[in-house]
GUDO-282344 format. One record per residue (C-alpha): z, y, x; residue in one letter. Coordinates in nm, 2 decimals, padded with zeros to 4 digits. Example, Ala and Ser with C-alpha at 12.3 -4.5 7.8 and 13.67 -1.06 7.14 Angstrom:
2
<atom zz="00.78" yy="-00.45" xx="01.23" type="a"/>
<atom zz="00.71" yy="-00.11" xx="01.37" type="s"/>
***
This chain:
307
<atom zz="01.06" yy="-00.53" xx="-00.73" type="m"/>
<atom zz="00.82" yy="-00.39" xx="-00.48" type="m"/>
<atom zz="00.98" yy="-00.24" xx="-00.17" type="e"/>
<atom zz="00.77" yy="-00.26" xx="00.15" type="t"/>
<atom zz="00.50" yy="-00.46" xx="00.34" type="l"/>
<atom zz="00.65" yy="-00.68" xx="00.61" type="r"/>
<atom zz="00.38" yy="-00.58" xx="00.87" type="h"/>
<atom zz="00.15" yy="-00.29" xx="00.92" type="s"/>
<atom zz="-00.15" yy="-00.26" xx="01.16" type="p"/>
<atom zz="00.08" yy="-00.07" xx="01.40" type="k"/>
<atom zz="00.30" yy="-00.37" xx="01.47" type="d"/>
<atom zz="00.06" yy="-00.66" xx="01.49" type="l"/>
<atom zz="00.08" yy="-00.92" xx="01.77" type="t"/>
<atom zz="-00.25" yy="-01.09" xx="01.70" type="c"/>
<atom zz="-00.57" yy="-01.00" xx="01.89" type="e"/>
<atom zz="-00.83" yy="-00.86" xx="01.65" type="s"/>
<atom zz="-01.20" yy="-00.88" xx="01.71" type="e"/>
<atom zz="-01.45" yy="-00.69" xx="01.49" type="r"/>
<atom zz="-01.76" yy="-00.88" xx="01.41" type="t"/>
<atom zz="-01.99" yy="-00.96" xx="01.11" type="g"/>
<atom zz="-02.24" yy="-01.20" xx="00.95" type="f"/>
<atom zz="-02.53" yy="-01.20" xx="00.71" type="y"/>
<atom zz="-02.51" yy="-01.32" xx="00.36" type="s"/>
<atom zz="-02.85" yy="-01.37" xx="00.20" type="r"/>
<atom zz="-02.98" yy="-01.08" xx="00.41" type="g"/>
<atom zz="-02.68" yy="-00.85" xx="00.35" type="v"/>
<atom zz="-02.46" yy="-00.76" xx="00.65" type="w"/>
<atom zz="-02.09" yy="-00.82" xx="00.59" type="c"/>
<atom zz="-01.82" yy="-00.68" xx="00.81" type="a"/>
<atom zz="-01.56" yy="-00.93" xx="00.94" type="a"/>
<atom zz="-01.26" yy="-00.95" xx="01.17" type="t"/>
<atom zz="-01.13" yy="-01.24" xx="01.37" type="l"/>
<atom zz="-00.76" yy="-01.23" xx="01.43" type="h"/>
<atom zz="-00.66" yy="-01.46" xx="01.71" type="w"/>
<atom zz="-00.30" yy="-01.57" xx="01.79" type="p"/>
<atom zz="-00.17" yy="-01.38" xx="02.09" type="v"/>
<atom zz="-00.23" yy="-01.58" xx="02.41" type="g"/>
<atom zz="-00.42" yy="-01.85" xx="02.23" type="a"/>
<atom zz="-00.64" yy="-02.08" xx="02.45" type="s"/>
<atom zz="-00.91" yy="-02.05" xx="02.19" type="r"/>
<atom zz="-00.98" yy="-02.42" xx="02.21" type="k"/>
<atom zz="-00.95" yy="-02.65" xx="01.92" type="s"/>
<atom zz="-00.78" yy="-02.38" xx="01.71" type="t"/>
<atom zz="-00.70" yy="-02.43" xx="01.34" type="p"/>
<atom zz="-00.84" yy="-02.15" xx="01.12" type="a"/>
<atom zz="-00.79" yy="-01.97" xx="00.79" type="i"/>
<atom zz="-01.06" yy="-01.79" xx="00.60" type="l"/>
<atom zz="-00.91" yy="-01.52" xx="00.38" type="m"/>
<atom zz="-01.07" yy="-01.42" xx="00.05" type="l"/>
<atom zz="-00.92" yy="-01.10" xx="-00.10" type="h"/>
<atom zz="-00.91" yy="-01.00" xx="-00.46" type="g"/>
<atom zz="-01.09" yy="-00.79" xx="-00.72" type="w"/>
<atom zz="-01.10" yy="-00.45" xx="-00.55" type="g"/>
<atom zz="-00.98" yy="-00.56" xx="-00.21" type="g"/>
<atom zz="-01.10" yy="-00.46" xx="00.13" type="i"/>
<atom zz="-01.00" yy="-00.58" xx="00.48" type="q"/>
<atom zz="-00.64" yy="-00.50" xx="00.57" type="d"/>
<atom zz="-00.55" yy="-00.38" xx="00.22" type="a"/>
<atom zz="-00.24" yy="-00.60" xx="00.14" type="l"/>
<atom zz="-00.36" yy="-00.88" xx="00.37" type="t"/>
<atom zz="-00.21" yy="-00.76" xx="00.70" type="v"/>
<atom zz="00.13" yy="-00.92" xx="00.65" type="s"/>
<atom zz="-00.03" yy="-01.26" xx="00.57" type="f"/>
<atom zz="-00.27" yy="-01.28" xx="00.86" type="y"/>
<atom zz="00.00" yy="-01.16" xx="01.10" type="e"/>
<atom zz="00.23" yy="-01.45" xx="00.99" type="e"/>
<atom zz="-00.05" yy="-01.70" xx="01.00" type="f"/>
<atom zz="-00.16" yy="-01.60" xx="01.35" type="t"/>
<atom zz="00.20" yy="-01.62" xx="01.46" type="r"/>
<atom zz="00.19" yy="-01.98" xx="01.33" type="a"/>
<atom zz="-00.10" yy="-02.06" xx="01.55" type="g"/>
<atom zz="-00.41" yy="-02.00" xx="01.33" type="y"/>
<atom zz="-00.72" yy="-01.80" xx="01.39" type="l"/>
<atom zz="-00.76" yy="-01.59" xx="01.07" type="v"/>
<atom zz="-01.09" yy="-01.44" xx="00.95" type="m"/>
<atom zz="-01.10" yy="-01.15" xx="00.70" type="t"/>
<atom zz="-01.41" yy="-00.98" xx="00.57" type="f"/>
<atom zz="-01.55" yy="-00.73" xx="00.32" type="d"/>
<atom zz="-01.77" yy="-00.85" xx="00.04" type="y"/>
<atom zz="-02.11" yy="-00.69" xx="00.01" type="r"/>
<atom zz="-02.10" yy="-00.33" xx="-00.12" type="g"/>
<atom zz="-01.73" yy="-00.29" xx="-00.03" type="w"/>
<atom zz="-01.53" yy="-00.16" xx="00.27" type="g"/>
<atom zz="-01.74" yy="-00.16" xx="00.59" type="d"/>
<atom zz="-02.00" yy="-00.40" xx="00.46" type="s"/>
<atom zz="-02.36" yy="-00.31" xx="00.37" type="a"/>
<atom zz="-02.51" yy="-00.36" xx="00.03" type="g"/>
<atom zz="-02.61" yy="-00.15" xx="-00.27" type="l"/>
<atom zz="-02.50" yy="-00.06" xx="-00.53" type="p"/>
<atom zz="-02.16" yy="00.01" xx="-00.38" type="r"/>
<atom zz="-01.83" yy="-00.10" xx="-00.54" type="q"/>
<atom zz="-01.99" yy="-00.35" xx="-00.77" type="t"/>
<atom zz="-01.85" yy="-00.70" xx="-00.84" type="i"/>
<atom zz="-02.05" yy="-01.01" xx="-00.92" type="s"/>
<atom zz="-01.87" yy="-01.34" xx="-00.90" type="a"/>
<atom zz="-02.19" yy="-01.52" xx="-00.81" type="r"/>
<atom zz="-02.27" yy="-01.28" xx="-00.52" type="q"/>
<atom zz="-01.91" yy="-01.30" xx="-00.40" type="r"/>
<atom zz="-01.94" yy="-01.68" xx="-00.38" type="m"/>
<atom zz="-02.26" yy="-01.63" xx="-00.17" type="w"/>
<atom zz="-02.06" yy="-01.41" xx="00.07" type="d"/>
<atom zz="-01.76" yy="-01.65" xx="00.08" type="a"/>
<atom zz="-01.99" yy="-01.94" xx="00.16" type="d"/>
<atom zz="-02.17" yy="-01.74" xx="00.43" type="a"/>
<atom zz="-01.83" yy="-01.64" xx="00.57" type="a"/>
<atom zz="-01.71" yy="-02.00" xx="00.59" type="l"/>
<atom zz="-02.03" yy="-02.09" xx="00.77" type="a"/>
<atom zz="-01.98" yy="-01.81" xx="01.02" type="f"/>
<atom zz="-01.62" yy="-01.91" xx="01.08" type="l"/>
<atom zz="-01.73" yy="-02.27" xx="01.15" type="k"/>
<atom zz="-01.98" yy="-02.13" xx="01.41" type="s"/>
<atom zz="-01.70" yy="-01.97" xx="01.62" type="q"/>
<atom zz="-01.63" yy="-02.13" xx="01.96" type="p"/>
<atom zz="-01.29" yy="-02.28" xx="01.97" type="g"/>
<atom zz="-01.25" yy="-02.34" xx="01.60" type="v"/>
<atom zz="-01.15" yy="-02.69" xx="01.51" type="d"/>
<atom zz="-01.39" yy="-02.78" xx="01.22" type="l"/>
<atom zz="-01.15" yy="-03.04" xx="01.09" type="a"/>
<atom zz="-00.87" yy="-02.79" xx="01.05" type="r"/>
<atom zz="-01.01" yy="-02.51" xx="00.84" type="i"/>
<atom zz="-00.81" yy="-02.38" xx="00.54" type="v"/>
<atom zz="-00.93" yy="-02.13" xx="00.28" type="v"/>
<atom zz="-00.68" yy="-01.87" xx="00.15" type="w"/>
<atom zz="-00.76" yy="-01.67" xx="-00.16" type="g"/>
<atom zz="-00.56" yy="-01.42" xx="-00.36" type="s"/>
<atom zz="-00.62" yy="-01.29" xx="-00.72" type="s"/>
<atom zz="-01.00" yy="-01.30" xx="-00.79" type="f"/>
<atom zz="-01.04" yy="-01.44" xx="-00.44" type="g"/>
<atom zz="-00.80" yy="-01.73" xx="-00.55" type="g"/>
<atom zz="-01.07" yy="-01.83" xx="-00.80" type="g"/>
<atom zz="-01.33" yy="-01.82" xx="-00.52" type="h"/>
<atom zz="-01.11" yy="-02.03" xx="-00.30" type="a"/>
<atom zz="-01.10" yy="-02.30" xx="-00.57" type="v"/>
<atom zz="-01.48" yy="-02.28" xx="-00.61" type="e"/>
<atom zz="-01.53" yy="-02.31" xx="-00.23" type="l"/>
<atom zz="-01.30" yy="-02.61" xx="-00.22" type="a"/>
<atom zz="-01.50" yy="-02.78" xx="-00.49" type="a"/>
<atom zz="-01.82" yy="-02.73" xx="-00.28" type="d"/>
<atom zz="-01.66" yy="-02.82" xx="00.06" type="h"/>
<atom zz="-01.45" yy="-03.13" xx="00.05" type="p"/>
<atom zz="-01.44" yy="-03.12" xx="00.43" type="e"/>
<atom zz="-01.18" yy="-02.84" xx="00.42" type="l"/>
<atom zz="-00.84" yy="-02.92" xx="00.54" type="a"/>
<atom zz="-00.67" yy="-02.73" xx="00.26" type="g"/>
<atom zz="-00.68" yy="-02.44" xx="00.01" type="v"/>
<atom zz="-00.42" yy="-02.18" xx="-00.08" type="i"/>
<atom zz="-00.48" yy="-01.99" xx="-00.41" type="a"/>
<atom zz="-00.22" yy="-01.71" xx="-00.45" type="q"/>
<atom zz="-00.18" yy="-01.54" xx="-00.79" type="v"/>
<atom zz="-00.52" yy="-01.69" xx="-00.86" type="p"/>
<atom zz="-00.77" yy="-01.57" xx="-01.12" type="m"/>
<atom zz="-00.83" yy="-01.92" xx="-01.27" type="l"/>
<atom zz="-00.92" yy="-01.82" xx="-01.63" type="d"/>
<atom zz="-01.10" yy="-01.50" xx="-01.70" type="g"/>
<atom zz="-01.05" yy="-01.54" xx="-02.07" type="m"/>
<atom zz="-00.67" yy="-01.55" xx="-02.03" type="a"/>
<atom zz="-00.70" yy="-01.22" xx="-01.84" type="a"/>
<atom zz="-00.92" yy="-01.07" xx="-02.12" type="v"/>
<atom zz="-00.67" yy="-01.18" xx="-02.38" type="r"/>
<atom zz="-00.40" yy="-00.99" xx="-02.19" type="a"/>
<atom zz="-00.58" yy="-00.66" xx="-02.23" type="v"/>
<atom zz="-00.50" yy="-00.45" xx="-02.54" type="p"/>
<atom zz="-00.78" yy="-00.44" xx="-02.80" type="l"/>
<atom zz="-00.85" yy="-00.06" xx="-02.76" type="l"/>
<atom zz="-00.88" yy="-00.10" xx="-02.39" type="r"/>
<atom zz="-01.12" yy="-00.39" xx="-02.43" type="l"/>
<atom zz="-01.34" yy="-00.18" xx="-02.65" type="m"/>
<atom zz="-01.34" yy="00.09" xx="-02.39" type="q"/>
<atom zz="-01.43" yy="-00.16" xx="-02.12" type="f"/>
<atom zz="-01.71" yy="-00.29" xx="-02.34" type="a"/>
<atom zz="-01.86" yy="00.05" xx="-02.40" type="l"/>
<atom zz="-01.84" yy="00.16" xx="-02.04" type="c"/>
<atom zz="-02.00" yy="-00.17" xx="-01.92" type="s"/>
<atom zz="-02.28" yy="-00.14" xx="-02.17" type="l"/>
<atom zz="-02.35" yy="00.22" xx="-02.07" type="v"/>
<atom zz="-02.35" yy="00.12" xx="-01.70" type="d"/>
<atom zz="-02.59" yy="-00.16" xx="-01.76" type="m"/>
<atom zz="-02.85" yy="00.04" xx="-01.95" type="i"/>
<atom zz="-02.83" yy="00.38" xx="-01.78" type="k"/>
<atom zz="-03.08" yy="00.45" xx="-01.49" type="p"/>
<atom zz="-02.96" yy="00.56" xx="-01.15" type="g"/>
<atom zz="-02.63" yy="00.51" xx="-00.98" type="r"/>
<atom zz="-02.36" yy="00.30" xx="-01.15" type="p"/>
<atom zz="-02.10" yy="00.44" xx="-01.39" type="l"/>
<atom zz="-01.77" yy="00.41" xx="-01.20" type="y"/>
<atom zz="-01.42" yy="00.37" xx="-01.33" type="i"/>
<atom zz="-01.09" yy="00.35" xx="-01.13" type="p"/>
<atom zz="-00.99" yy="00.01" xx="-00.99" type="v"/>
<atom zz="-00.62" yy="00.10" xx="-01.02" type="l"/>
<atom zz="-00.42" yy="00.35" xx="-01.20" type="s"/>
<atom zz="-00.08" yy="00.45" xx="-01.33" type="e"/>
<atom zz="00.04" yy="00.26" xx="-01.65" type="p"/>
<atom zz="-00.16" yy="00.37" xx="-01.95" type="g"/>
<atom zz="-00.43" yy="00.55" xx="-01.76" type="a"/>
<atom zz="-00.78" yy="00.42" xx="-01.78" type="f"/>
<atom zz="-00.88" yy="00.18" xx="-01.50" type="s"/>
<atom zz="-00.96" yy="-00.19" xx="-01.45" type="s"/>
<atom zz="-00.59" yy="-00.25" xx="-01.37" type="m"/>
<atom zz="-00.31" yy="-00.03" xx="-01.48" type="d"/>
<atom zz="-00.04" yy="-00.30" xx="-01.51" type="r"/>
<atom zz="00.20" yy="-00.48" xx="-01.28" type="d"/>
<atom zz="00.27" yy="-00.18" xx="-01.06" type="d"/>
<atom zz="-00.10" yy="-00.16" xx="-00.96" type="a"/>
<atom zz="-00.09" yy="00.21" xx="-00.86" type="s"/>
<atom zz="00.23" yy="00.17" xx="-00.66" type="k"/>
<atom zz="00.07" yy="-00.12" xx="-00.46" type="a"/>
<atom zz="-00.23" yy="00.10" xx="-00.38" type="m"/>
<atom zz="-00.02" yy="00.39" xx="-00.25" type="k"/>
<atom zz="00.19" yy="00.16" xx="-00.03" type="i"/>
<atom zz="-00.12" yy="-00.01" xx="00.11" type="a"/>
<atom zz="-00.29" yy="00.33" xx="00.18" type="e"/>
<atom zz="00.02" yy="00.45" xx="00.37" type="e"/>
<atom zz="00.03" yy="00.12" xx="00.57" type="s"/>
<atom zz="-00.33" yy="00.11" xx="00.68" type="i"/>
<atom zz="-00.37" yy="00.49" xx="00.72" type="g"/>
<atom zz="-00.69" yy="00.49" xx="00.52" type="r"/>
<atom zz="-00.77" yy="00.63" xx="00.18" type="q"/>
<atom zz="-00.88" yy="00.36" xx="-00.06" type="y"/>
<atom zz="-01.21" yy="00.41" xx="-00.25" type="d"/>
<atom zz="-01.06" yy="00.36" xx="-00.59" type="n"/>
<atom zz="-01.36" yy="00.29" xx="-00.80" type="r"/>
<atom zz="-01.56" yy="00.00" xx="-00.94" type="v"/>
<atom zz="-01.88" yy="-00.01" xx="-01.13" type="a"/>
<atom zz="-01.81" yy="-00.06" xx="-01.50" type="a"/>
<atom zz="-02.06" yy="-00.34" xx="-01.52" type="r"/>
<atom zz="-01.83" yy="-00.55" xx="-01.30" type="s"/>
<atom zz="-01.59" yy="-00.60" xx="-01.60" type="l"/>
<atom zz="-01.85" yy="-00.83" xx="-01.76" type="m"/>
<atom zz="-01.80" yy="-01.09" xx="-01.49" type="t"/>
<atom zz="-01.44" yy="-01.14" xx="-01.58" type="m"/>
<atom zz="-01.43" yy="-01.33" xx="-01.91" type="g"/>
<atom zz="-01.69" yy="-01.60" xx="-01.82" type="p"/>
<atom zz="-01.52" yy="-01.66" xx="-01.48" type="y"/>
<atom zz="-01.31" yy="-01.98" xx="-01.53" type="r"/>
<atom zz="-01.27" yy="-02.17" xx="-01.21" type="p"/>
<atom zz="-00.98" yy="-02.37" xx="-01.35" type="f"/>
<atom zz="-01.26" yy="-02.60" xx="-01.49" type="k"/>
<atom zz="-01.33" yy="-02.71" xx="-01.13" type="l"/>
<atom zz="-00.97" yy="-02.82" xx="-01.06" type="l"/>
<atom zz="-01.04" yy="-03.17" xx="-01.17" type="k"/>
<atom zz="-01.31" yy="-03.20" xx="-00.90" type="n"/>
<atom zz="-01.10" yy="-03.10" xx="-00.60" type="l"/>
<atom zz="-01.04" yy="-03.35" xx="-00.33" type="r"/>
<atom zz="-00.89" yy="-03.11" xx="-00.09" type="v"/>
<atom zz="-00.51" yy="-03.05" xx="-00.06" type="p"/>
<atom zz="-00.45" yy="-02.74" xx="-00.27" type="t"/>
<atom zz="-00.16" yy="-02.51" xx="-00.33" type="l"/>
<atom zz="-00.18" yy="-02.30" xx="-00.65" type="l"/>
<atom zz="00.09" yy="-02.04" xx="-00.62" type="l"/>
<atom zz="00.13" yy="-01.84" xx="-00.95" type="g"/>
<atom zz="00.34" yy="-01.55" xx="-01.05" type="a"/>
<atom zz="00.53" yy="-01.61" xx="-01.38" type="t"/>
<atom zz="00.52" yy="-01.25" xx="-01.49" type="e"/>
<atom zz="00.16" yy="-01.18" xx="-01.39" type="d"/>
<atom zz="-00.03" yy="-00.99" xx="-01.67" type="t"/>
<atom zz="-00.34" yy="-00.91" xx="-01.45" type="v"/>
<atom zz="-00.44" yy="-01.27" xx="-01.38" type="a"/>
<atom zz="-00.20" yy="-01.47" xx="-01.60" type="p"/>
<atom zz="-00.11" yy="-01.80" xx="-01.44" type="f"/>
<atom zz="-00.24" yy="-02.08" xx="-01.67" type="v"/>
<atom zz="00.02" yy="-02.33" xx="-01.55" type="e"/>
<atom zz="-00.01" yy="-02.56" xx="-01.85" type="s"/>
<atom zz="-00.38" yy="-02.59" xx="-01.81" type="s"/>
<atom zz="-00.34" yy="-02.66" xx="-01.44" type="v"/>
<atom zz="-00.08" yy="-02.93" xx="-01.49" type="r"/>
<atom zz="-00.29" yy="-03.10" xx="-01.76" type="r"/>
<atom zz="-00.56" yy="-03.16" xx="-01.50" type="v"/>
<atom zz="-00.31" yy="-03.39" xx="-01.33" type="n"/>
<atom zz="-00.50" yy="-03.38" xx="-01.00" type="n"/>
<atom zz="-00.28" yy="-03.54" xx="-00.73" type="p"/>
<atom zz="-00.44" yy="-03.32" xx="-00.47" type="h"/>
<atom zz="-00.30" yy="-03.01" xx="-00.63" type="i"/>
<atom zz="00.05" yy="-02.87" xx="-00.57" type="r"/>
<atom zz="00.18" yy="-02.61" xx="-00.81" type="v"/>
<atom zz="00.44" yy="-02.35" xx="-00.73" type="a"/>
<atom zz="00.56" yy="-02.03" xx="-00.89" type="t"/>
<atom zz="00.75" yy="-01.72" xx="-00.81" type="v"/>
<atom zz="00.92" yy="-01.49" xx="-01.05" type="k"/>
<atom zz="00.70" yy="-01.18" xx="-01.00" type="a"/>
<atom zz="00.42" yy="-00.98" xx="-01.14" type="n"/>
<atom zz="00.07" yy="-00.98" xx="-00.99" type="h"/>
<atom zz="00.13" yy="-00.74" xx="-00.70" type="f"/>
<atom zz="00.49" yy="-00.82" xx="-00.60" type="e"/>
<atom zz="00.40" yy="-01.13" xx="-00.38" type="p"/>
<atom zz="00.23" yy="-00.89" xx="-00.13" type="y"/>
<atom zz="00.56" yy="-00.70" xx="-00.08" type="f"/>
<atom zz="00.91" yy="-00.77" xx="00.02" type="e"/>
<atom zz="01.13" yy="-00.92" xx="-00.11" type="p"/>
<atom zz="00.90" yy="-01.16" xx="-00.29" type="v"/>
<atom zz="00.67" yy="-01.18" xx="00.02" type="f"/>
<atom zz="00.93" yy="-01.38" xx="00.21" type="s"/>
<atom zz="00.94" yy="-01.64" xx="-00.06" type="e"/>
<atom zz="00.56" yy="-01.66" xx="-00.09" type="v"/>
<atom zz="00.49" yy="-01.68" xx="00.29" type="i"/>
<atom zz="00.76" yy="-01.95" xx="00.33" type="r"/>
<atom zz="00.60" yy="-02.16" xx="00.06" type="c"/>
<atom zz="00.25" yy="-02.11" xx="00.21" type="e"/>
<atom zz="00.36" yy="-02.19" xx="00.57" type="l"/>
<atom zz="00.54" yy="-02.50" xx="00.44" type="d"/>
<atom zz="00.22" yy="-02.61" xx="00.27" type="f"/>
<atom zz="00.02" yy="-02.56" xx="00.59" type="l"/>
<atom zz="00.28" yy="-02.76" xx="00.78" type="e"/>
<atom zz="00.24" yy="-03.04" xx="00.53" type="s"/>
<atom zz="-00.13" yy="-03.06" xx="00.62" type="l"/>
<atom zz="-00.04" yy="-03.13" xx="00.98" type="k"/>
<atom zz="-00.30" yy="-02.89" xx="01.10" type="v"/>
<atom zz="-00.09" yy="-02.69" xx="01.35" type="t"/>
***
């Protein structure tokens, strides 16, 4: 069930500051969301990594509002080629390039006056949940990691796609990679059965509600070549290396990024806490499931004693 977003940009209490940073020469737009009235001294911080076709404020507003109310500085940003960031070609996804951007974003957050370097948490959702796991493997100094409906096994996502659709994806990706000029774009989200990178789990409904909330039309396209990054992307293989307290919060009815709970539990890493909600891929962003999700995430943050 997907009813409404708890918060919209019109009812925020946090103090937002537009800024940006460079990632290997590419300028990335970012926003710092400060708790209202914060002293801006020794403040715990959260870096947010959004998902596959995400941009700042699209489905993240409710989360960063709740986190700032809990006393955290929250940083959001747009990956290269998306949203307000620079970078060409536009609307293209590369897992490697996104990790460059995530690493640069973390470095930028650490450079902010008032941030307590010992109390930085990384939050990632969907494709960004996989990036959060990768970042944690590379940065054991992090205070914690939250990976929500995480893309941990690209092959599981590929197996969830019908064979005919997989063949269409392969053809479009091949054409995009060999044709000259601008990329071949396909929709990021669509109604069930329509051609796009995601037509399941109420994807189009999520897009419509998000657009209404932020008052901005979403650029609903992604370069077809981006689909080739999905299958090989398997950050669950890094779970055994994590030494950072980690919350993996999966959705049991997720068909976009199927939660590989059995694979996660077989790792048997004492630093990892596994939790699930009965929901599809997009429902955790919306009420009523959002309330259950944010309660779990705030409880995890409290357990880190970083407030």
